[in-house]
Each structure stands twice: as C-alpha cells, then as structure tokens.
C-alpha positions, 0 to 999 in steps of 0.5 A, spaced: 504 903 284 503 895 284 497 896 288 494 902 285 494 905 292 499 911 291 505 908 295 510 907 290 514 901 289 515 896 295 511 901 299 516 906 300 512 912 298 510 916 291 516 918 287 521 913 289 522 909 283 526 909 276 521 914 273 522 919 279 522 927 277 529 930 280 536 928 280 539 922 277 539 918 271 533 918 266 529 923 271 524 927 267 526 931 260 533 934 259 533 941 261 539 946 259 540 952 255 536 953 249 532 946 250 525 950 249 528 952 242 530 945 240 525 941 235 523 934 236 529 930 234 534 935 238 535 940 232 533 947 231 526 949 229 528 954 224 523 951 219 517 952 223 512 958 224 508 963 220 513 967 216 518 966 212 519 963 205 519 957 201 525 955 197 526 950 191 532 945 193 533 944 185 533 951 182 533 956 188 526 959 186 523 963 192 516 963 194 512 966 200 510 961 205 503 960 205 500 960 213 497 953 214 500 950 208 507 946 209 512 948 204 514 941 202 506 941 200 508 947 195 511 945 188 516 950 185 513 954 179 519 953 175 521 946 175 515 942 180 520 940 185 517 940 192 519 946 196 523 947 203 522 952 208 528 957 209 
C-alpha cells in the first residue's frame, strides 16, 4: 500500500502483492499434518509443558520438574550439571 489507502501495490486492490494469503509461494505460514505440534525451529515440542521430569545428561539422575522453572536452570543434585527436560 504505497499511499496508505488500502489499494495494494499498483492500485490493483488489497491482497495482490507478494505477501498475500492463499496459494502461491511464500503465502503465509506453512500448514500441514501436525504443524501445530512443531516447535519454533520445526522440531517437536517434547520438552515443553508443566509435567515431566528433569534428567541429568551426565550421570542420568532424575528429578521432578518444577512448574515455572525450566529444567536447564536446575542443577543435578549428584554432579551439579544443568538438567534437561525428558
């Protein structure tokens, strides 16, 4: 909208440029099977949520996940290494 009047590029109407929604290349976000289950970088969201366990990657010690505190902030009670979510 070069003039801010809602006419779109070259005055051809709204939603006619590269960023239009609908078909074509680069049109909006990718959708597909299970896309709502993907994380920000396209991986699974297995390490999110209130439940689960925190595991030490070094010694394998397991601790209950505390809601509101990410596992990487918790330290292993045995060796002091940062924990990861299981």
